[in-house]
N, CA, C and O atoms as a GROMACS GRO file, in nm:
protein
  624
    1MET      N    1  20.102  15.222   1.845
    1MET     CA    2  20.147  15.241   1.702
    1MET      C    3  20.084  15.156   1.575
    1MET      O    4  20.030  15.201   1.474
    2MET      N    5  20.103  15.042   1.608
    2MET     CA    6  20.034  14.961   1.522
    2MET      C    7  19.892  14.948   1.483
    2MET      O    8  19.839  14.934   1.372
    3ARG      N    9  19.846  14.953   1.595
    3ARG     CA   10  19.700  14.968   1.607
    3ARG      C   11  19.646  15.089   1.504
    3ARG      O   12  19.562  15.075   1.415
    4ARG      N   13  19.718  15.214   1.543
    4ARG     CA   14  19.688  15.321   1.446
    4ARG      C   15  19.696  15.312   1.318
    4ARG      O   16  19.617  15.362   1.237
    5LEU      N   17  19.821  15.227   1.287
    5LEU     CA   18  19.836  15.195   1.178
    5LEU      C   19  19.755  15.108   1.058
    5LEU      O   20  19.740  15.125   0.937
    6ALA      N   21  19.714  15.018   1.146
    6ALA     CA   22  19.608  14.928   1.111
    6ALA      C   23  19.462  15.012   1.078
    6ALA      O   24  19.376  14.965   1.004
    7ALA      N   25  19.452  15.127   1.136
    7ALA     CA   26  19.343  15.198   1.175
    7ALA      C   27  19.328  15.292   1.040
    7ALA      O   28  19.218  15.330   0.999
    8GLY      N   29  19.463  15.326   0.972
    8GLY     CA   30  19.453  15.389   0.843
    8GLY      C   31  19.544  15.532   0.867
    8GLY      O   32  19.553  15.619   0.781
    9GLU      N   33  19.609  15.537   1.002
    9GLU     CA   34  19.702  15.658   0.980
    9GLU      C   35  19.799  15.616   0.939
    9GLU      O   36  19.836  15.499   0.949
   10ARG      N   37  19.877  15.737   0.867
   10ARG     CA   38  19.985  15.753   0.784
   10ARG      C   39  20.110  15.734   0.883
   10ARG      O   40  20.108  15.787   0.995
   11LEU      N   41  20.222  15.656   0.838
   11LEU     CA   42  20.339  15.590   0.922
   11LEU      C   43  20.409  15.718   0.924
   11LEU      O   44  20.461  15.744   1.033
   12THR      N   45  20.425  15.808   0.829
   12THR     CA   46  20.514  15.963   0.871
   12THR      C   47  20.466  16.013   0.963
   12THR      O   48  20.542  16.044   1.055
   13ASP      N   49  20.324  16.040   0.976
   13ASP     CA   50  20.269  16.108   1.099
   13ASP      C   51  20.281  16.042   1.235
   13ASP      O   52  20.281  16.109   1.338
   14LEU      N   53  20.292  15.917   1.234
   14LEU     CA   54  20.302  15.839   1.365
   14LEU      C   55  20.446  15.845   1.390
   14LEU      O   56  20.481  15.891   1.498
   15CYS      N   57  20.537  15.805   1.304
   15CYS     CA   58  20.679  15.866   1.361
   15CYS      C   59  20.734  16.007   1.373
   15CYS      O   60  20.848  16.026   1.414
   16ARG      N   61  20.655  16.102   1.338
   16ARG     CA   62  20.659  16.238   1.372
   16ARG      C   63  20.616  16.236   1.532
   16ARG      O   64  20.684  16.285   1.622
   17GLU      N   65  20.504  16.177   1.549
   17GLU     CA   66  20.448  16.218   1.685
   17GLU      C   67  20.535  16.129   1.782
   17GLU      O   68  20.553  16.175   1.895
   18PHE      N   69  20.595  15.998   1.748
   18PHE     CA   70  20.660  15.895   1.853
   18PHE      C   71  20.808  15.966   1.857
   18PHE      O   72  20.883  15.937   1.950
   19GLY      N   73  20.848  16.051   1.764
   19GLY     CA   74  20.982  16.100   1.767
   19GLY      C   75  21.095  15.991   1.731
   19GLY      O   76  21.189  15.965   1.806
   20ILE      N   77  21.068  15.920   1.587
   20ILE     CA   78  21.147  15.836   1.558
   20ILE      C   79  21.141  15.844   1.402
   20ILE      O   80  21.037  15.874   1.343
   21SER      N   81  21.266  15.813   1.336
   21SER     CA   82  21.257  15.819   1.210
   21SER      C   83  21.167  15.728   1.118
   21SER      O   84  21.108  15.634   1.171
   22ARG      N   85  21.153  15.752   0.978
   22ARG     CA   86  21.061  15.693   0.910
   22ARG      C   87  21.133  15.568   0.895
   22ARG      O   88  21.065  15.466   0.909
   23LYS      N   89  21.272  15.552   0.866
   23LYS     CA   90  21.323  15.397   0.848
   23LYS      C   91  21.288  15.314   0.976
   23LYS      O   92  21.242  15.201   0.962
   24THR      N   93  21.309  15.369   1.103
   24THR     CA   94  21.278  15.302   1.204
   24THR      C   95  21.143  15.242   1.225
   24THR      O   96  21.125  15.127   1.265
   25GLY      N   97  21.062  15.316   1.199
   25GLY     CA   98  20.909  15.291   1.176
   25GLY      C   99  20.872  15.180   1.112
   25GLY      O  100  20.806  15.085   1.154
   26SER      N  101  20.939  15.206   0.964
   26SER     CA  102  20.919  15.097   0.869
   26SER      C  103  20.984  14.951   0.918
   26SER      O  104  20.928  14.843   0.900
   27LYS      N  105  21.101  14.967   0.976
   27LYS     CA  106  21.171  14.849   1.031
   27LYS      C  107  21.044  14.777   1.172
   27LYS      O  108  21.022  14.657   1.186
   28PHE      N  109  21.007  14.844   1.224
   28PHE     CA  110  20.917  14.782   1.342
   28PHE      C  111  20.794  14.760   1.273
   28PHE      O  112  20.748  14.648   1.296
   29LYS      N  113  20.738  14.820   1.208
   29LYS     CA  114  20.649  14.771   1.114
   29LYS      C  115  20.636  14.645   1.042
   29LYS      O  116  20.536  14.574   1.049
   30ALA      N  117  20.763  14.613   0.954
   30ALA     CA  118  20.805  14.469   0.901
   30ALA      C  119  20.817  14.366   0.997
   30ALA      O  120  20.777  14.250   0.982
   31ARG      N  121  20.884  14.423   1.116
   31ARG     CA  122  20.885  14.324   1.230
   31ARG      C  123  20.769  14.270   1.295
   31ARG      O  124  20.756  14.155   1.337
   32PHE      N  125  20.675  14.379   1.302
   32PHE     CA  126  20.531  14.348   1.347
   32PHE      C  127  20.458  14.251   1.272
   32PHE      O  128  20.393  14.157   1.319
   33GLU      N  129  20.473  14.282   1.146
   33GLU     CA  130  20.388  14.195   1.064
   33GLU      C  131  20.446  14.060   1.034
   33GLU      O  132  20.371  13.971   0.996
   34ARG      N  133  20.586  14.035   1.049
   34ARG     CA  134  20.638  13.924   1.008
   34ARG      C  135  20.641  13.831   1.146
   34ARG      O  136  20.617  13.711   1.135
   35LEU      N  137  20.671  13.889   1.278
   35LEU     CA  138  20.680  13.812   1.387
   35LEU      C  139  20.559  13.855   1.507
   35LEU      O  140  20.555  13.800   1.618
   36GLY      N  141  20.471  13.951   1.468
   36GLY     CA  142  20.367  13.977   1.596
   36GLY      C  143  20.432  14.075   1.695
   36GLY      O  144  20.546  14.122   1.690
   37THR      N  145  20.357  14.091   1.765
   37THR     CA  146  20.395  14.141   1.909
   37THR      C  147  20.538  14.132   1.975
   37THR      O  148  20.578  14.212   2.061
   38ALA      N  149  20.607  14.033   1.928
   38ALA     CA  150  20.751  13.985   1.952
   38ALA      C  151  20.852  14.041   1.887
   38ALA      O  152  20.967  14.059   1.927
   39GLY      N  153  20.792  14.074   1.759
   39GLY     CA  154  20.868  14.148   1.671
   39GLY      C  155  20.935  14.300   1.751
   39GLY      O  156  21.049  14.347   1.742
   40LEU      N  157  20.829  14.346   1.819
   40LEU     CA  158  20.882  14.472   1.877
   40LEU      C  159  20.922  14.456   1.974
   40LEU      O  160  20.900  14.552   2.049
   41GLU      N  161  20.989  14.355   2.029
   41GLU     CA  162  21.065  14.390   2.157
   41GLU      C  163  21.225  14.402   2.117
   41GLU      O  164  21.253  14.370   2.002
   42ASP      N  165  21.321  14.441   2.196
   42ASP     CA  166  21.457  14.477   2.157
   42ASP      C  167  21.518  14.347   2.119
   42ASP      O  168  21.500  14.241   2.180
   43VAL      N  169  21.600  14.365   2.001
   43VAL     CA  170  21.666  14.243   1.950
   43VAL      C  171  21.814  14.267   1.984
   43VAL      O  172  21.860  14.381   1.973
   44SER      N  173  21.895  14.156   2.028
   44SER     CA  174  22.025  14.137   2.086
   44SER      C  175  22.114  14.217   1.955
   44SER      O  176  22.064  14.200   1.844
   45ARG      N  177  22.220  14.290   1.962
   45ARG     CA  178  22.282  14.325   1.850
   45ARG      C  179  22.420  14.250   1.860
   45ARG      O  180  22.506  14.293   1.784
   46ALA      N  181  22.453  14.144   1.942
   46ALA     CA  182  22.538  14.075   1.942
   46ALA      C  183  22.561  13.971   1.838
   46ALA      O  184  22.463  13.897   1.828
   47PRO      N  185  22.669  13.938   1.747
   47PRO     CA  186  22.696  13.868   1.652
   47PRO      C  187  22.666  13.732   1.678
   47PRO      O  188  22.693  13.670   1.781
   48HIS      N  189  22.614  13.693   1.586
   48HIS     CA  190  22.557  13.522   1.615
   48HIS      C  191  22.676  13.446   1.601
   48HIS      O  192  22.668  13.337   1.656
   49VAL      N  193  22.794  13.471   1.540
   49VAL     CA  194  22.914  13.403   1.513
   49VAL      C  195  23.029  13.485   1.503
   49VAL      O  196  23.041  13.561   1.408
   50ILE      N  197  23.130  13.474   1.609
   50ILE     CA  198  23.254  13.531   1.624
   50ILE      C  199  23.357  13.452   1.546
   50ILE      O  200  23.399  13.350   1.600
   51PRO      N  201  23.400  13.483   1.432
   51PRO     CA  202  23.512  13.410   1.349
   51PRO      C  203  23.629  13.408   1.418
   51PRO      O  204  23.691  13.303   1.407
   52HIS      N  205  23.678  13.491   1.484
   52HIS     CA  206  23.816  13.478   1.557
   52HIS      C  207  23.792  13.405   1.686
   52HIS      O  208  23.895  13.409   1.753
   53LYS      N  209  23.694  13.339   1.746
   53LYS     CA  210  23.696  13.276   1.887
   53LYS      C  211  23.768  13.168   1.894
   53LYS      O  212  23.746  13.085   1.806
   54THR      N  213  23.856  13.140   1.979
   54THR     CA  214  23.900  13.037   2.006
   54THR      C  215  23.815  12.907   2.004
   54THR      O  216  23.708  12.906   2.066
   55PRO      N  217  23.857  12.795   1.934
   55PRO     CA  218  23.766  12.656   1.941
   55PRO      C  219  23.772  12.604   2.091
   55PRO      O  220  23.868  12.613   2.168
   56PRO      N  221  23.698  12.569   2.106
   56PRO     CA  222  23.687  12.491   2.230
   56PRO      C  223  23.772  12.351   2.251
   56PRO      O  224  23.805  12.306   2.361
   57GLU      N  225  23.797  12.297   2.135
   57GLU     CA  226  23.874  12.197   2.148
   57GLU      C  227  24.040  12.222   2.164
   57GLU      O  228  24.117  12.150   2.229
   58LEU      N  229  24.072  12.333   2.094
   58LEU     CA  230  24.197  12.416   2.161
   58LEU      C  231  24.187  12.473   2.268
   58LEU      O  232  24.299  12.508   2.307
   59ILE      N  233  24.097  12.503   2.344
   59ILE     CA  234  24.086  12.555   2.510
   59ILE      C  235  24.101  12.432   2.567
   59ILE      O  236  24.176  12.427   2.665
   60GLU      N  237  24.039  12.315   2.524
   60GLU     CA  238  24.077  12.218   2.636
   60GLU      C  239  24.217  12.155   2.615
   60GLU      O  240  24.266  12.088   2.706
   61LEU      N  241  24.286  12.173   2.495
   61LEU     CA  242  24.425  12.165   2.509
   61LEU      C  243  24.532  12.234   2.593
   61LEU      O  244  24.639  12.198   2.642
   62ILE      N  245  24.457  12.350   2.590
   62ILE     CA  246  24.570  12.466   2.646
   62ILE      C  247  24.546  12.453   2.783
   62ILE      O  248  24.640  12.495   2.850
   63ILE      N  249  24.432  12.400   2.861
   63ILE     CA  250  24.382  12.359   2.972
   63ILE      C  251  24.447  12.228   3.035
   63ILE      O  252  24.480  12.225   3.153
   64ALA      N  253  24.463  12.121   2.949
   64ALA     CA  254  24.533  12.000   2.967
   64ALA      C  255  24.670  12.071   3.004
   64ALA      O  256  24.704  12.093   3.120
   65ALA      N  257  24.743  12.105   2.894
   65ALA     CA  258  24.880  12.164   2.935
   65ALA      C  259  24.897  12.214   3.039
   65ALA      O  260  24.996  12.173   3.098
   66ARG      N  261  24.828  12.305   3.098
   66ARG     CA  262  24.844  12.386   3.222
   66ARG      C  263  24.840  12.292   3.324
   66ARG      O  264  24.921  12.305   3.415
   67ARG      N  265  24.752  12.190   3.327
   67ARG     CA  266  24.721  12.118   3.460
   67ARG      C  267  24.807  11.996   3.443
   67ARG      O  268  24.828  11.922   3.539
   68GLU      N  269  24.862  11.970   3.318
   68GLU     CA  270  24.994  11.898   3.343
   68GLU      C  271  25.108  11.962   3.400
   68GLU      O  272  25.172  11.897   3.482
   69ARG      N  273  25.158  12.112   3.363
   69ARG     CA  274  25.267  12.172   3.410
   69ARG      C  275  25.205  12.307   3.472
   69ARG      O  276  25.188  12.409   3.407
   70PRO      N  277  25.175  12.293   3.605
   70PRO     CA  278  25.088  12.413   3.649
   70PRO      C  279  25.168  12.550   3.658
   70PRO      O  280  25.114  12.657   3.686
   71THR      N  281  25.329  12.530   3.627
   71THR     CA  282  25.420  12.649   3.651
   71THR      C  283  25.444  12.712   3.499
   71THR      O  284  25.532  12.794   3.469
   72TRP      N  285  25.364  12.665   3.426
   72TRP     CA  286  25.382  12.708   3.275
   72TRP      C  287  25.294  12.839   3.244
   72TRP      O  288  25.172  12.832   3.256
   73GLY      N  289  25.351  12.949   3.207
   73GLY     CA  290  25.270  13.049   3.170
   73GLY      C  291  25.196  13.066   3.047
   73GLY      O  292  25.240  12.981   2.970
   74PRO      N  293  25.100  13.138   2.987
   74PRO     CA  294  25.046  13.152   2.856
   74PRO      C  295  25.159  13.137   2.758
   74PRO      O  296  25.152  13.043   2.680
   75ARG      N  297  25.274  13.229   2.752
   75ARG     CA  298  25.366  13.217   2.661
   75ARG      C  299  25.433  13.104   2.651
   75ARG      O  300  25.465  13.076   2.535
   76LYS      N  301  25.472  13.016   2.748
   76LYS     CA  302  25.538  12.864   2.725
   76LYS      C  303  25.457  12.773   2.686
   76LYS      O  304  25.509  12.674   2.634
   77ILE      N  305  25.294  12.778   2.701
   77ILE     CA  306  25.205  12.682   2.668
   77ILE      C  307  25.201  12.711   2.534
   77ILE      O  308  25.191  12.618   2.454
   78LYS      N  309  25.209  12.860   2.484
   78LYS     CA  310  25.188  12.898   2.343
   78LYS      C  311  25.294  12.833   2.269
   78LYS      O  312  25.252  12.767   2.174
   79ASP      N  313  25.405  12.833   2.285
   79ASP     CA  314  25.548  12.797   2.240
   79ASP      C  315  25.544  12.622   2.239
   79ASP      O  316  25.588  12.561   2.142
   80VAL      N  317  25.495  12.563   2.339
   80VAL     CA  318  25.515  12.443   2.329
   80VAL      C  319  25.391  12.350   2.239
   80VAL      O  320  25.419  12.256   2.165
   81LEU      N  321  25.271  12.393   2.261
   81LEU     CA  322  25.189  12.352   2.177
   81LEU      C  323  25.191  12.380   2.040
   81LEU      O  324  25.146  12.293   1.966
   82GLU      N  325  25.236  12.486   1.990
   82GLU     CA  326  25.265  12.562   1.848
   82GLU      C  327  25.371  12.432   1.797
   82GLU      O  328  25.360  12.374   1.689
   83ARG      N  329  25.483  12.400   1.909
   83ARG     CA  330  25.588  12.295   1.841
   83ARG      C  331  25.527  12.167   1.815
   83ARG      O  332  25.563  12.099   1.719
   84ARG      N  333  25.412  12.121   1.915
   84ARG     CA  334  25.346  11.992   1.889
   84ARG      C  335  25.271  11.969   1.812
   84ARG      O  336  25.258  11.860   1.757
   85LEU      N  337  25.178  12.109   1.783
   85LEU     CA  338  25.072  12.076   1.685
   85LEU      C  339  25.101  12.124   1.526
   85LEU      O  340  25.034  12.104   1.425
   86GLY      N  341  25.235  12.198   1.549
   86GLY     CA  342  25.279  12.214   1.407
   86GLY      C  343  25.200  12.342   1.330
   86GLY      O  344  25.210  12.357   1.208
   87HIS      N  345  25.124  12.429   1.414
   87HIS     CA  346  25.056  12.542   1.329
   87HIS      C  347  25.042  12.664   1.425
   87HIS      O  348  25.050  12.638   1.545
   88ASP      N  349  25.028  12.762   1.396
   88ASP     CA  350  25.028  12.855   1.507
   88ASP      C  351  24.870  12.853   1.584
   88ASP      O  352  24.772  12.794   1.537
   89LEU      N  353  24.872  12.944   1.733
   89LEU     CA  354  24.801  12.933   1.810
   89LEU      C  355  24.756  13.087   1.832
   89LEU      O  356  24.817  13.181   1.782
   90PRO      N  357  24.631  13.101   1.920
   90PRO     CA  358  24.593  13.215   1.928
   90PRO      C  359  24.710  13.312   2.013
   90PRO      O  360  24.812  13.262   2.061
   91SER      N  361  24.684  13.422   2.020
   91SER     CA  362  24.807  13.516   2.119
   91SER      C  363  24.789  13.450   2.238
   91SER      O  364  24.690  13.387   2.275
   92HIS      N  365  24.934  13.477   2.318
   92HIS     CA  366  24.927  13.428   2.470
   92HIS      C  367  24.851  13.480   2.550
   92HIS      O  368  24.803  13.415   2.643
   93SER      N  369  24.821  13.629   2.526
   93SER     CA  370  24.694  13.661   2.610
   93SER      C  371  24.561  13.638   2.589
   93SER      O  372  24.471  13.681   2.661
   94ALA      N  373  24.547  13.570   2.490
   94ALA     CA  374  24.382  13.482   2.445
   94ALA      C  375  24.431  13.367   2.549
   94ALA      O  376  24.380  13.364   2.661
   95ILE      N  377  24.516  13.286   2.517
   95ILE     CA  378  24.564  13.175   2.605
   95ILE      C  379  24.539  13.196   2.760
   95ILE      O  380  24.485  13.112   2.833
   96GLY      N  381  24.587  13.316   2.799
   96GLY     CA  382  24.602  13.351   2.936
   96GLY      C  383  24.423  13.399   3.000
   96GLY      O  384  24.386  13.384   3.117
   97VAL      N  385  24.351  13.449   2.903
   97VAL     CA  386  24.217  13.457   2.920
   97VAL      C  387  24.146  13.321   2.940
   97VAL      O  388  24.055  13.304   3.021
   98ALA      N  389  24.195  13.227   2.860
   98ALA     CA  390  24.122  13.092   2.862
   98ALA      C  391  24.157  13.032   2.999
   98ALA      O  392  24.065  12.981   3.063
   99LEU      N  393  24.274  13.034   3.048
   99LEU     CA  394  24.339  12.990   3.172
   99LEU      C  395  24.273  13.074   3.277
   99LEU      O  396  24.253  13.021   3.386
  100GLU      N  397  24.239  13.192   3.260
  100GLU     CA  398  24.177  13.240   3.382
  100GLU      C  399  24.035  13.236   3.412
  100GLU      O  400  23.985  13.246   3.524
  101LYS      N  401  23.959  13.216   3.271
  101LYS     CA  402  23.825  13.178   3.280
  101LYS      C  403  23.817  13.029   3.325
  101LYS      O  404  23.710  12.990   3.371
  102ALA      N  405  23.923  12.945   3.316
  102ALA     CA  406  23.899  12.821   3.398
  102ALA      C  407  23.952  12.806   3.515
  102ALA      O  408  23.957  12.697   3.571
  103GLY      N  409  23.995  12.912   3.564
  103GLY     CA  410  24.016  12.936   3.712
  103GLY      C  411  24.162  12.845   3.761
  103GLY      O  412  24.182  12.780   3.863
  104LEU      N  413  24.252  12.872   3.642
  104LEU     CA  414  24.408  12.823   3.658
  104LEU      C  415  24.483  12.903   3.705
  104LEU      O  416  24.595  12.862   3.736
  105VAL      N  417  24.453  13.035   3.727
  105VAL     CA  418  24.529  13.164   3.735
  105VAL      C  419  24.515  13.190   3.873
  105VAL      O  420  24.400  13.180   3.914
  106THR      N  421  24.597  13.220   3.953
  106THR     CA  422  24.600  13.287   4.088
  106THR      C  423  24.646  13.437   4.082
  106THR      O  424  24.765  13.448   4.050
  107PRO      N  425  24.584  13.548   4.103
  107PRO     CA  426  24.624  13.651   4.075
  107PRO      C  427  24.729  13.689   4.176
  107PRO      O  428  24.724  13.651   4.292
  108ARG      N  429  24.824  13.765   4.129
  108ARG     CA  430  24.955  13.791   4.199
  108ARG      C  431  24.882  13.900   4.336
  108ARG      O  432  24.769  13.948   4.333
  109LYS      N  433  24.978  13.918   4.442
  109LYS     CA  434  24.971  13.991   4.554
  109LYS      C  435  24.998  14.130   4.501
  109LYS      O  436  25.082  14.144   4.413
  110ARG      N  437  24.939  14.221   4.545
  110ARG     CA  438  24.957  14.362   4.517
  110ARG      C  439  25.056  14.406   4.599
  110ARG      O  440  25.040  14.359   4.712
  111ARG      N  441  25.171  14.490   4.587
  111ARG     CA  442  25.257  14.516   4.643
  111ARG      C  443  25.231  14.652   4.700
  111ARG      O  444  25.171  14.740   4.638
  112HIS      N  445  25.281  14.666   4.830
  112HIS     CA  446  25.218  14.824   4.862
  112HIS      C  447  25.341  14.924   4.837
  112HIS      O  448  25.457  14.896   4.868
  113SER      N  449  25.306  15.033   4.781
  113SER     CA  450  25.406  15.113   4.751
  113SER      C  451  25.454  15.218   4.879
  113SER      O  452  25.393  15.258   4.978
  114HIS      N  453  25.551  15.235   4.842
  114HIS     CA  454  25.625  15.331   4.977
  114HIS      C  455  25.574  15.471   4.955
  114HIS      O  456  25.599  15.521   4.844
  115THR      N  457  25.513  15.537   5.037
  115THR     CA  458  25.464  15.671   5.016
  115THR      C  459  25.592  15.765   5.096
  115THR      O  460  25.620  15.760   5.216
  116ALA      N  461  25.660  15.853   4.986
  116ALA     CA  462  25.746  15.966   5.051
  116ALA      C  463  25.686  16.021   5.154
  116ALA      O  464  25.565  16.043   5.155
  117GLU      N  465  25.776  16.054   5.266
  117GLU     CA  466  25.743  16.146   5.351
  117GLU      C  467  25.815  16.278   5.339
  117GLU      O  468  25.937  16.262   5.340
  118PRO      N  469  25.773  16.409   5.328
  118PRO     CA  470  25.881  16.527   5.292
  118PRO      C  471  25.928  16.571   5.432
  118PRO      O  472  25.867  16.558   5.538
  119SER      N  473  26.051  16.626   5.411
  119SER     CA  474  26.119  16.654   5.526
  119SER      C  475  26.078  16.796   5.556
  119SER      O  476  26.014  16.864   5.476
  120GLN      N  477  26.118  16.842   5.680
  120GLN     CA  478  26.092  16.951   5.699
  120GLN      C  479  26.209  17.058   5.680
  120GLN      O  480  26.323  17.041   5.724
  121LEU      N  481  26.159  17.186   5.601
  121LEU     CA  482  26.280  17.265   5.562
  121LEU      C  483  26.298  17.372   5.653
  121LEU      O  484  26.215  17.422   5.728
  122SER      N  485  26.428  17.403   5.635
  122SER     CA  486  26.479  17.513   5.756
  122SER      C  487  26.424  17.650   5.701
  122SER      O  488  26.392  17.682   5.586
  123GLU      N  489  26.425  17.705   5.792
  123GLU     CA  490  26.383  17.856   5.773
  123GLU      C  491  26.531  17.930   5.784
  123GLU      O  492  26.620  17.928   5.869
  124ALA      N  493  26.515  17.995   5.656
  124ALA     CA  494  26.639  18.109   5.616
  124ALA      C  495  26.647  18.229   5.694
  124ALA      O  496  26.547  18.300   5.687
  125THR      N  497  26.748  18.273   5.771
  125THR     CA  498  26.727  18.370   5.825
  125THR      C  499  26.811  18.500   5.771
  125THR      O  500  26.793  18.615   5.811
  126ALA      N  501  26.893  18.466   5.686
  126ALA     CA  502  26.991  18.569   5.611
  126ALA      C  503  27.032  18.488   5.487
  126ALA      O  504  27.038  18.365   5.478
  127PRO      N  505  27.062  18.591   5.380
  127PRO     CA  506  27.111  18.527   5.249
  127PRO      C  507  27.216  18.448   5.271
  127PRO      O  508  27.298  18.485   5.355
  128ASN      N  509  27.234  18.338   5.210
  128ASN     CA  510  27.321  18.197   5.212
  128ASN      C  511  27.330  18.182   5.376
  128ASN      O  512  27.446  18.183   5.417
  129ALA      N  513  27.247  18.170   5.459
  129ALA     CA  514  27.250  18.110   5.585
  129ALA      C  515  27.251  17.926   5.536
  129ALA      O  516  27.324  17.834   5.573
  130ILE      N  517  27.151  17.929   5.453
  130ILE     CA  518  27.127  17.744   5.428
  130ILE      C  519  27.199  17.712   5.311
  130ILE      O  520  27.186  17.787   5.214
  131TRP      N  521  27.271  17.615   5.304
  131TRP     CA  522  27.321  17.552   5.188
  131TRP      C  523  27.285  17.416   5.142
  131TRP      O  524  27.266  17.339   5.236
  132CYS      N  525  27.272  17.371   5.037
  132CYS     CA  526  27.224  17.239   5.018
  132CYS      C  527  27.341  17.166   4.893
  132CYS      O  528  27.369  17.222   4.787
  133ILE      N  529  27.394  17.039   4.937
  133ILE     CA  530  27.492  16.982   4.841
  133ILE      C  531  27.445  16.850   4.841
  133ILE      O  532  27.394  16.794   4.938
  134ASP      N  533  27.467  16.794   4.708
  134ASP     CA  534  27.424  16.665   4.658
  134ASP      C  535  27.549  16.593   4.671
  134ASP      O  536  27.644  16.630   4.603
  135TYR      N  537  27.561  16.477   4.762
  135TYR     CA  538  27.693  16.416   4.756
  135TYR      C  539  27.721  16.306   4.683
  135TYR      O  540  27.672  16.199   4.720
  136LYS      N  541  27.796  16.312   4.579
  136LYS     CA  542  27.798  16.211   4.471
  136LYS      C  543  27.920  16.086   4.525
  136LYS      O  544  27.904  15.971   4.485
  137GLY      N  545  28.014  16.112   4.595
  137GLY     CA  546  28.090  16.025   4.638
  137GLY      C  547  28.218  16.107   4.632
  137GLY      O  548  28.218  16.217   4.576
  138ASP      N  549  28.339  16.052   4.695
  138ASP     CA  550  28.458  16.094   4.688
  138ASP      C  551  28.548  16.087   4.533
  138ASP      O  552  28.579  15.978   4.484
  139PRO      N  553  28.577  16.206   4.474
  139PRO     CA  554  28.631  16.191   4.343
  139PRO      C  555  28.789  16.149   4.395
  139PRO      O  556  28.828  16.159   4.511
  140GLN      N  557  28.853  16.110   4.302
  140GLN     CA  558  28.970  16.048   4.297
  140GLN      C  559  29.061  16.160   4.292
  140GLN      O  560  29.052  16.194   4.174
  141THR      N  561  29.129  16.226   4.338
  141THR     CA  562  29.207  16.339   4.351
  141THR      C  563  29.369  16.330   4.355
  141THR      O  564  29.445  16.421   4.326
  142GLU      N  565  29.397  16.228   4.389
  142GLU     CA  566  29.551  16.187   4.410
  142GLU      C  567  29.620  16.176   4.267
  142GLU      O  568  29.595  16.085   4.188
  143GLY      N  569  29.709  16.277   4.244
  143GLY     CA  570  29.782  16.291   4.145
  143GLY      C  571  29.731  16.347   4.027
  143GLY      O  572  29.796  16.355   3.923
  144ALA      N  573  29.616  16.386   4.042
  144ALA     CA  574  29.559  16.482   3.921
  144ALA      C  575  29.531  16.627   3.937
  144ALA      O  576  29.478  16.664   4.041
  145ASP      N  577  29.560  16.708   3.850
  145ASP     CA  578  29.549  16.848   3.870
  145ASP      C  579  29.390  16.877   3.854
  145ASP      O  580  29.303  16.799   3.813
  146ARG      N  581  29.376  17.013   3.899
  146ARG     CA  582  29.206  17.058   3.894
  146ARG      C  583  29.170  17.034   3.759
  146ARG      O  584  29.073  16.959   3.769
  147SER      N  585  29.194  17.056   3.618
  147SER     CA  586  29.152  17.054   3.498
  147SER      C  587  29.130  16.892   3.482
  147SER      O  588  29.028  16.866   3.418
  148GLU      N  589  29.180  16.816   3.512
  148GLU     CA  590  29.153  16.653   3.515
  148GLU      C  591  29.036  16.630   3.598
  148GLU      O  592  28.938  16.573   3.547
  149LEU      N  593  29.035  16.660   3.699
  149LEU     CA  594  28.949  16.644   3.807
  149LEU      C  595  28.787  16.704   3.762
  149LEU      O  596  28.684  16.649   3.800
  150ILE      N  597  28.792  16.815   3.683
  150ILE     CA  598  28.691  16.850   3.637
  150ILE      C  599  28.624  16.800   3.521
  150ILE      O  600  28.502  16.800   3.508
  151LYS      N  601  28.715  16.753   3.429
  151LYS     CA  602  28.664  16.630   3.305
  151LYS      C  603  28.616  16.524   3.360
  151LYS      O  604  28.521  16.464   3.309
  152ARG      N  605  28.665  16.490   3.459
  152ARG     CA  606  28.625  16.333   3.537
  152ARG      C  607  28.487  16.367   3.626
  152ARG      O  608  28.390  16.291   3.628
  153HIS      N  609  28.494  16.488   3.694
  153HIS     CA  610  28.341  16.512   3.751
  153HIS      C  611  28.335  16.656   3.741
  153HIS      O  612  28.400  16.745   3.797
  154PRO      N  613  28.233  16.658   3.649
  154PRO     CA  614  28.183  16.788   3.616
  154PRO      C  615  28.126  16.869   3.752
  154PRO      O  616  28.141  16.991   3.760
  155SER      N  617  28.073  16.810   3.835
  155SER     CA  618  28.001  16.858   3.951
  155SER      C  619  28.096  16.931   4.055
  155SER      O  620  28.059  16.999   4.150
  156THR      N  621  28.250  16.897   4.010
  156THR     CA  622  28.327  16.972   4.122
  156THR      C  623  28.386  17.079   4.085
  156THR      O  624  28.450  17.145   4.167
   0.00000   0.00000   0.00000
């Protein structure tokens, strides 16, 4: 495309032929003029600076605290270091990520969940042949009339 531009073809015609916008064509033309063929390669879109990234000095403090007290988790480390340093630290989840990257966290073992097995249903041979009762326990009936019992245990 750049050779054809140098030969005198119009940028608009070349952009239409290659299926790109004129703005993109102009961007590649400017990069080619500034950097040569290296300017035509893909450029990383990652930011050059991450302003909220945890500073390496702070990560070293976090790792040192964890090595000093291996049973402390991110919340405890955050709380203790904030009191010691006198200013706010990143969130406990950011501290946890730093500990994981340093290899100071062992993942928990996964618990196997119990799968329920369905019971077999009985075959009804006639109406009201099968009854089902949810047993809640014995209601205290001694000395109480039926209305008292119903108030205390609405299922009776």
